[in-house]
N, C-alpha and C positions, 0 to 999 in steps of 0.2 A: 646819370648813372648808367655805367657800362652794361651793355645787353650781353649775357652769356647764352651761347647757342648750344643747348644740351644736346640737340639732335646732331649738330656738327662734331661734337666731342665723341659721340657713339658711333659716327659714320653711318647714320641713317637718315632717311628723309621723313618729313612730318606725317607721311601715310603709312609708316612702318607699323606693323602688328605689335602686339605685346610679346609675341614669340620671337619676332625679329630683334626687339629691343633685348630680350633675354639672351639670345645667341651672341649678339654683337657685344654685350657687356662681358659675357663668359670669355669671349675670344680675346678681347683686349686686356681683361684683368689678368689672364695668364701671361699675356706678353709683358704687361706693365708691372707686375707684382714685385714689390720690394725684394722679396727672397731671390728672384731672378735678376735683379738689377741692383746689387749692393753698391752703395756709395754713389748711386746715380741719382743726382738731384732733379734732373729734368724728368727722369721717369717717375720719381716719387710725386712731383708735382702733377704730372699728367694722371698718375693713379687716383690721386685725391679728386682731380676734376671728373674722372671717369666715375668714381663712386657717387659724387655729387649728382651728376648728370642721371646715373641709374636710379638713384634715391627718389628722383621726381618723376622720371618718365615710366618707371616700372609700376608705378601706383596710378591707375587710371584716373583716380580723383585729382590727384596732384598734377598729373598730365594735363588735364582739362583746364585747371587753372593756370598752368604755365603757358598753355597755348593762348590763353585770354589775357594774362597780365604780364606775361614775360618773366624777367628776373624778379619782379615783386609779387610773384604768385602767391607766396606764403600769406601776404597781408592784403591780397586783392579784395576779398570780401569786406574787409575792415575798411578799405578804401571806400567802397560803395556805401557802406553804413555812415561813415563819417561824412561823406558828400551829401547824403540824404539829411542827415542831421544839421549840417551847415545850412542847407536851403530851408529847412524848418526854422532854424534859429533867424535866418534873414526875413523870413516870411513874417514871424511872430513879432519880431523887435523892429524891424525897419521896413514893413510893408513891401517887402520885395525889392526895395531901392538900394539895399546895401551892396556895395561892389568892391569890398576890401580884399577878399580871399576866395573868391569863387574859383571851383575846379572845373574849367571849361573842357571840351571834349579834346582840345589840343594841348592841355596841360601835361607836362612831364610828370609821372608818377613820382619821381624822386623828390620833387618839391614837397609833395605831401608826406612822404616818408620821412624826410628830413625834419619837417615840423613836427612829426609825431614822436620822433625819437631824439629830440634834443637839438636840432639844427636851427638855423635861423629862419624860421618860417613864420606863418601868420600868428602862431600862438593858439590856434584853434585846437580844442582837445587837451589843453593843459590846465593844470590846477593852479590855485593862487600863488603857489611857491614856484611855479615854473617848470615842474617835472612832468613827464609824460603821464597822462592819466590811463591810458589804454594798456591792458595786460594781454599779451599774446603767448599762445603755447609754442615751445621751441619746435625745431624742424625734426621731423622723424628721420630715422637713420636705417638704412637698408644694409644687411651683412649676410655674407654666405659662409656656411660651415661645412666642411667636407668630412665625412664619415664612412668608413668601410662598412660593408654589410654586416660584419660581425660586431662592430661597435654599434650599430644601429639596433642590433638584437639585444642589447643588454642596457639596463638603466645604469647611468654613470655620469659623475660630475665632468663639467668642462669648464676651463677658465680661459678667456681670451681678453685681448685690449680693444676698447673702443674709445676714440678720442682721449687715450692717455689714461684711461680708467680700466681697471681690471673687473670684469663682469663675470661672475660664476653662476653657472646654471646646472640643473640636473636634467639630462636628457632622458626622457621616459623610453623604455624598450618599445620597439615597433614603429618608430618614425619612418616616413617613407621618402623617397627621393622628390624633391620639389616641395615638400611640406613647409609651411611658414608658420612660425610662432611669434607672439608679440610680448615683449617685456615693457610694460608701461613704466613711463618715466625714466627710462634709460637712453633717451635720445639727446638731442642738443638742448641746451639751457633755454628757458623761456625769457621773454622780454618784459622789462617793467615788473618783475615779480611773478610773471605768468608761470604756468606749469611746464615742466620739461616735456620734450617730445617724446615719442615711444621708439623703441629698437625693434625692428623686424628681422628675424633670422630665418634664413631659407637653407634647408639642408640638401647637400648635393651628396648622392650615394652613387659612386661609379659601379660600372658592371664588375661583378665578382667573377673570378676565373673558374670557381667550382660550382656555384648555385646561381640558378635563374630565379628570381623572385616574381611571383604573380599574387599581387595582393598579399595574403597571409601565408600562401604556400610557396614550397620551393621545389625546384626541379633540379636533378642531378643525374650524371651518367656514370656507370661503373663497367670496367672492362672485365669479362670473364673468358677463359679459354674454352676452346672447342670441347674439350673432354669434360669440363664441369657443366657446360651447356647440355651436353648429351647424357651424362650419367647423374648429374646432380652434384651438390657439394656446398661448402660454405664459402662466403665472400666477405670481405670487410668493406663497410660502407662508412664514409665520413658524413657526420651531421654537424650541425652548428655548435653543438655542446660535447663533442668527442664521436668516437666510431662505435659501430655496433656491428655485430655479426649476423649476417642474413642468410638464410636457408635458400639455396637455389634448387628448384625443382628439376627433375629429370626431363630431358627433351625440351628444355627451354629455348624459345626462338629468339633469334637477334631482334631487338627493337622492343622486347617485352617490357612492360612497365609494372611495378608494384608500388604499393603505397604503404608509407609507414606513418600511421596516424599519431599525430601529436608532436611530429619531429620537425615541423617547419618553422614558420617565423612567428614570434609572439604577436599577439593581437594588441594593437595600441591601447593603452590605459585600461586593459582587462586582465589583470593579474591571473596567472594560471592558465590562461587560453592561449593555444598555439594552432597554426595552421597544420598542414600535413607535408610530408616530404615524398615526393614521387621520384622513384629511382628507375631509370631505364637501363637495360642490360645491352651491351655491345659485345658481341662475340667476336673474339680475334682468333682468326684462322692461323694454323700453324705453318711455319715456314721451314726452309732446309730440311725437308723430310728425307729420311734414309731410304734405300730402295726396299727394305724390308717393310717400313711404314707404309710406302706407296703401294705395295702388294696387298697389304691389309685393307687399305682403302679400296682397291680394285675388288677384292672379294666381297666387301661391304656393298659396293656398287652393284655387283653381279648377283648378290644373294636374293 
């Protein structure tokens, strides 16, 4: 059975941190994504290999099994159980003298898995009709879903393809960048009638040009002219759900921040609850002043 080096596929070594693996996957996924490589079969193949590698190494538990069992990581624990059962069977029925199909330290795991799933093995673990008796859960699938900040602020349905199947989910308002959800039973099919694996979806929310998110609060900047800063007035401020008019107090200093309560980000799975929006004023100084305007500033300076 050929060994698949998932570390090599991701371009990291075995000591890589989970953050290193995540960064390497994102970098290569952008490069090899089918949308950027239309009709490129080689890129499509590498993209599938990349997702397979990430599926295993991004999950610490799966990664530990892969490091121990290699390509057969999914059924490594079943191998150990079967090995133990085989030895018990030998001990109970043959007094330890049976030597027909023992799995020694140097045995290739492929022999074991071949016999488990219908190959020409010893037959251990099979029922009287010759079919494999072990049921195994299918492989979990890791997927990423890109959302804009505004999309993440609204509850909405989303449909996408996984292994040729359309999966429809409702994304709750308030999800955050890097958050992962699990869809039970939407992974790869199980073996020998076992349950399907699960689908893990990680949300990617890129930086928004207008708002900075800090948990459930938002920060934004608005430019006001010098005259409004000095004399006061009104300014229009954009929020996630439209614009509002904000009163600027006279003699407002550059960098002043005001809070709009309840105009921030929706709180995840808490209907009707929102963070706050913090608005920072940036005072824009006038340019191309006329001589008369300069004289007025001189008078103000010397008054």
